[in-house]
Each structure stands twice: as C-alpha cells, then as structure tokens.
N, C-alpha and C positions, 0 to 999 in steps of 0.2 A: 504494500500500500504506500502510495506516495504521500509524504507529509512535509509541510513547511512549518517550522516551529520558531516563532519569534520569542526573543527574550531581551531583557535589559531596560524595559520600561520602568516607570516609577514616578515619584513626586520630586520635583526640583524647583528651586527658586528661579525667578527671572534672572537671566544672565548666566545661568549655569549650563552644564553640559550633561549629555547622556550618550551612550553608545548602544545602539540596537544591533542585535544579531539575528540572523535567520538561517537556521540549519535545515538542510534538506535531507530527506532519507527516502529510500524506496527506489530512487533512480538518481542518476547524475544530471545536473543542469550545467555542467561545465561548458557546454556548447551553446547555451541559451542565454538570452537576456534575462535580467532580473530587475525587479522594480520595487519601490516602496510607495505606498499610498496611505492616506489617512482620512479618518472620518470624525469630525467634531460633532458634538451633540446638536441635533436638529439640522444638520447639514448633510449634503451628499458627499460620498467618498471622492477624494480628489487626488490627483497625481502629486508626488513629492519628488521622486528621483528615479532614474533608470540607468542601467549599465549594461553594455553588451558583453558578449562572452569573454572578450579579451581585456575589457577595461579601456579600450581605445575610443569608445563612444559613450559619452555620459551626458545625461540631460537632467536639469533641475527645474522645478517650478520657480517662477520669479520670486515668490515669497520666501524661499529658503536659500536661494543662490547666494553664495558667499558665507553662509553660516553652516550649512550641512554638507557632508561629504559622503558619497556612496563609494564602497569598495567591495572587492570580493576576493575570496581565497578558493580557487577551484579545487585545490587538493583537499580542502576540508568541506567542499560543497556548501559553502557558507557565504552569505552576503551581509555587509555591515552598513549601518547608517550612523555616522558620527554627527551629533547635533550639538552645536555650540551656540552661545549667545541666545539661549532659548527665551521665547516670549510667551506671555499668557495665551496668545492666539495660536500657539503651536499645540495647545492642549487638544488631544484627540486619541482615538485608537489608531495605532499604526499597523499596517498590514504589509507583509512582503508577498510577492507574487512572482511566478515564473512565466516567461513568454516563450512559447515554443514555436511561434509563427513568424517572428521578425527576421529569421535567418541570421545574418552576420550583424544586423543592426540592433536597435533598441526602440522602444515605443513609449510615448506618453499616454497611450490610449488603453483604457482598462479592458476593452473588448479583446485586445491582443493577448491578454494574460489568462491562462487556463488552469493554473494551479495557484491556490491562495492559502495563506496561513490563517490562523484563528485571530490574530491580532494581539497587540500588547498596548496597555494603557500608558499614555504619557500625560502627566498633569504638571503644568507650569504655574506656580503661584506668583502673584504680583507682590 
C-alpha cells in the first residue's frame, strides 16, 4: 500500500521556523515530482511548493517564496519543507503529494497529484 506520511508540524510563534517531512512507502517516487499544499480553516486547499524528480525545477507560491524551501532526498524517498519567518497566515494543515503525471517537470496544479498524505497541522501564533 502506498503511503505518504507527513511529520514535523506543530505550534510556533510568528517569526519562527518548522521543518516538515514527508516519507513515502509502498513505492518509490524518486522519478516523480512532489509537492506541498495547505488548507487553512474555511479555505480551499492551495499550492505551496513543488519539486521535480531531480530538484532542478522548483516552484513556490508567491506567499511563501523567499521564506520556504522545498527539498528532497531520493535515497530516503522523502521530501522536506523548511519554513522560516512563519506568519499567522501560514496556519493550516499541510499536505504532501506525489505527481506521477508531470514527467520530468513539476506542477502547481492539484489535479496532477494522485497520491496524498493525511496532513500535518501547523499553527503560527501572533
């Protein structure tokens, strides 16, 4: 069974940092793009960051560009999201996802992602 399991969420003060991890099991995603999305209370899930299989193509949402960094370790079948300078508006459930449709590239589009984790809560207090 394919699973994506996020970890590293929690409560942090504004200006602080967190590092999210997403470990995949059941199959390797070393040849696929991976992404992070988030859903705040009362809002739709939105794109945060994506990385292609090699790390050579990376996309960020404008709202996190310069503060968040996505990376991956294909040997560990794991993708990371380093979040710095956190703001209260970053509060959300963060999901990782695997994109098996974009080939060598990566996508900002949720419909391209066909494997999803259960999410990890990130709460940023002011």
